[in-house]
Legacy VTK file of the C-alpha trace (Angstrom):
# vtk DataFile Version 3.0
C-alpha trace
ASCII
DATASET POLYDATA
POINTS 50 float
23.291 17.529 -38.574
24.297 16.098 -41.914
26.502 13.418 -43.417
28.928 14.199 -46.210
30.420 11.240 -48.085
32.895 10.773 -50.897
34.721 7.889 -52.566
38.325 8.190 -53.621
41.218 5.984 -54.691
40.629 2.247 -54.807
36.968 2.445 -53.692
37.846 3.959 -50.317
35.007 5.807 -48.632
35.277 8.899 -46.498
32.301 9.970 -44.400
32.054 13.136 -42.345
29.363 13.873 -39.782
28.756 17.627 -39.604
26.913 19.127 -36.620
26.096 22.853 -36.799
24.254 25.234 -34.508
21.730 27.002 -36.739
21.136 29.862 -34.287
24.716 31.166 -34.163
25.987 29.372 -37.313
28.755 27.755 -35.308
30.295 24.419 -36.254
30.005 22.217 -33.168
31.556 19.028 -34.447
33.174 17.402 -37.493
33.751 13.659 -37.248
35.477 11.781 -40.044
35.278 8.055 -40.456
36.569 5.722 -43.147
34.580 2.741 -41.895
30.961 2.084 -42.785
29.888 1.128 -39.262
29.197 4.648 -37.966
30.470 3.757 -34.490
32.672 6.857 -34.242
29.802 9.112 -35.317
27.491 7.541 -32.720
30.035 8.058 -29.959
30.497 11.715 -30.953
26.742 12.355 -30.890
26.484 10.835 -27.428
29.392 12.937 -26.140
27.868 16.145 -27.515
24.515 15.355 -25.932
25.952 15.091 -22.391
LINES 1 51
50 0 1 2 3 4 5 6 7 8 9 10 11 12 13 14 15 16 17 18 19 20 21 22 23 24 25 26 27 28 29 30 31 32 33 34 35 36 37 38 39 40 41 42 43 44 45 46 47 48 49
């Protein structure tokens, strides 16, 4: 699990939560969010855990 972030344009932020399975090198989830709250990322982690 890792966060990738970048800033573009008029100080707009783009954050991506990347969740990979190290055993089979499969990408399980990519979640993008332009807000700083991290709510969408938290929801995605909870949904993957169930």
